[in-house]
C-alpha positions in Angstrom: 0.0 0.0 0.0 2.7 2.5 1.0 5.0 1.7 -1.9 2.0 2.3 -4.2 1.2 5.6 -2.5 4.8 6.6 -2.9 4.8 5.7 -6.5 1.6 7.7 -7.2 3.0 10.7 -5.3 6.2 10.6 -7.4 4.3 10.2 -10.7 1.8 12.9 -10.0 3.9 15.5 -8.2 2.3 15.2 -4.8 3.7 16.9 -1.8 4.4 15.9 1.8 1.9 17.6 4.1 3.0 19.1 7.5 0.7 17.6 10.1 0.2 19.1 13.6 -2.4 19.6 16.3 -3.5 23.0 15.2 -6.9 23.9 13.7 -5.3 24.9 10.5 -6.1 23.5 7.0 -3.9 25.4 4.6 -3.5 24.0 1.1 -1.5 25.6 -1.7 -2.5 24.6 -5.3 -4.6 21.6 -4.2 -6.0 19.3 -6.8 -8.7 16.5 -7.1 -6.7 13.4 -7.8 -9.6 11.5 -9.5 -10.9 14.4 -11.6 -7.3 15.3 -12.6 -6.7 11.7 -13.8 -10.0 11.7 -15.7 -9.1 14.9 -17.5 -5.7 13.5 -18.3 -7.2 10.3 -19.8 -9.6 12.3 -22.0 -6.8 14.6 -23.1 -8.6 17.7 -22.0 -7.1 20.8 -20.4 -5.0 20.4 -17.3 -6.7 20.5 -13.9 -7.0 24.0 -12.3 -5.5 23.9 -8.8 -6.9 26.0 -6.0 -5.8 27.2 -2.5 -7.8 26.6 0.7 -7.1 28.3 4.0 -9.1 27.5 7.2 -7.9 28.5 10.6 -9.3 28.8 14.2 -9.9 32.5 13.4 -11.7 31.9 10.0 -13.0 28.3 10.0 -15.9 28.5 7.5 -15.7 29.1 3.8 -19.0 29.9 2.0 -18.7 29.0 -1.6 -21.0 30.4 -4.2 -21.1 30.2 -8.0 -23.2 28.7 -10.9 -23.7 25.0 -11.6 -20.7 23.3 -13.3 -18.3 25.9 -12.0 -16.4 23.6 -9.6 -17.9 24.1 -6.2 -18.5 20.4 -5.4 -15.1 19.3 -6.9 -13.4 21.9 -4.6 -15.0 20.8 -1.4 -14.5 17.1 -2.2 -10.8 17.5 -3.1 -10.1 19.1 0.2 -11.8 16.2 2.0 -9.7 13.8 -0.1 -6.5 15.5 0.9 -7.4 15.4 4.6 -8.0 11.6 4.3 -4.8 11.0 2.3 -2.7 13.1 4.7 -4.0 11.2 7.8 -3.4 7.7 6.3 0.3 8.7 5.8 0.2 9.5 2.1 1.5 12.5 0.2 -1.2 14.7 -1.2 -2.1 16.3 -4.6 -0.9 19.9 -3.8 2.2 22.1 -3.9 2.3 22.7 -0.2 0.1 21.8 2.8 -0.3 22.3 6.6 -3.0 20.2 8.1 -4.2 20.1 11.7 -5.2 16.5 12.4 -9.0 16.0 12.4 -10.9 13.6 14.6 -13.8 13.2 12.3 -14.8 14.0 8.7 -18.4 14.7 7.9 -20.0 15.0 4.5 -23.5 15.9 3.3 -23.5 15.8 -0.5 -25.8 14.8 -3.2 -29.6 14.1 -3.3 -30.8 10.6 -2.4 -33.9 9.2 -0.7 -34.6 6.0 1.2 -38.0 4.9 0.0 -37.9 1.5 1.8 -37.7 3.4 5.1 -40.3 6.0 4.0 -37.8 8.8 3.9 -37.8 11.5 1.3 -34.7 13.2 -0.1 -35.3 16.1 2.2 -35.8 13.9 5.2 -32.5 12.0 4.5 -30.7 15.3 4.1 -32.1 16.6 7.4 -31.2 13.4 9.3 -27.7 13.4 8.0 -27.2 17.1 8.8 -28.7 16.6 12.3 -26.1 13.9 12.8 -23.3 16.3 11.8 -24.5 19.1 14.1 -24.7 16.5 17.0 -21.3 15.0 16.7 -18.9 17.5 15.1 -16.6 19.5 17.3 -13.7 22.0 16.9 -11.3 19.3 15.7 -13.7 18.0 13.1 -13.9 18.8 9.3 -17.2 19.3 7.5 -18.1 19.5 3.9 -21.7 20.5 3.0 -23.1 20.9 -0.5 -26.4 22.8 -1.1 -28.1 22.2 2.2 -31.8 23.0 2.1 -32.4 22.5 -1.6 -34.9 19.7 -1.0 -37.6 22.0 0.2 -39.2 25.4 -0.5 -36.7 28.2 -1.1 -37.4 30.3 2.0 -37.5 27.2 4.2 -34.3 25.9 2.7 -32.6 29.3 3.1 -33.7 29.5 6.8 -32.4 26.0 7.5 -29.0 26.6 5.8 -28.6 29.9 7.7 -29.4 28.2 11.0 -27.0 25.4 10.3 -24.1 27.9 9.6 -24.9 29.8 12.8 -25.0 26.6 14.8 -21.6 25.5 13.4 -20.0 28.9 14.1 -21.4 29.1 17.6 -21.3 25.5 18.9 -19.4 23.1 16.7 -16.6 25.5 15.6 -15.5 22.9 13.0 -13.5 23.7 9.9 -16.2 23.8 7.3 -16.6 24.2 3.5 -20.2 25.1 2.7 -21.2 25.3 -1.0 -24.6 27.0 -1.7 -26.8 28.6 -4.3 -28.5 30.8 -1.6 -26.7 34.1 -2.2 -28.5 35.7 0.8 -26.1 33.6 3.0 -23.1 35.7 1.9 -24.4 38.4 4.2 -23.2 36.4 7.2 -19.6 37.4 6.4 -20.5 41.0 7.3 -21.7 39.9 10.8 -19.1 37.2 11.6 -15.4 37.4 11.0 -15.1 33.6 11.1 -16.9 33.3 7.7 -15.2 34.0 4.4 -17.0 34.3 1.1 -15.3 32.7 -1.9 -16.7 31.9 -5.4 -16.0 29.9 -8.5 -15.0 32.4 -11.2 -16.8 32.6 -14.5 -16.3 35.0 -17.4 -18.5 36.0 -20.3 -17.0 35.9 -23.8 -18.9 36.4 -27.1 -22.2 35.7 -25.3 -20.9 32.5 -23.8 -20.0 31.5 -20.3 -16.4 30.5 -19.8 -15.6 28.6 -16.6 -12.1 29.3 -15.3 -12.5 26.8 -12.3 -10.6 29.2 -10.1 -11.8 29.7 -6.5 -11.5 33.5 -5.9 -12.3 35.8 -2.9 -15.7 37.4 -2.7 -19.3 36.3 -3.5 -20.5 35.2 -6.9 
């Protein structure tokens, strides 16, 4: 296992992360190893690397941007790097400093459980409830479009309440991708939140995705 991880690290230019007991998660030019490989196989453009910087002082990144711009890939790649670092592997980045996490929580995708009589929204709420219950300041959370399974105002209220709860009680390092642009207002009231977005440009009446995560709201 370790010789294979070493071989992959050498082949794909991975770096050795610095691990400590801080609450930092600082990545320079991080990449998604699986997506990068798929792009390479298909002979498409090279994968666009992105930085991530979560600390005790600023532990929640709120990520906005249109569909297909790279929000989900970004939050997943950082979770991947956390796992790889903690199993003793090098990681797909140029540089990294990672405070060891005790748990990794993820709420991504839409799925129901018909056999148990649970709707998509019910499954989403149960899983999110589990995160709120068990995550602490040493944990790492990735959340993708919380609240989309119900009415817009209800979904927005739920997403806002979850962010407030994480900031106040859990204090976990969190990457929160959303289409609810109203949530970006939280940054003005709480210094622990940072708004970032997936950059797009308009060119000849077409949308061009740069796949860069930049500062500021979409």
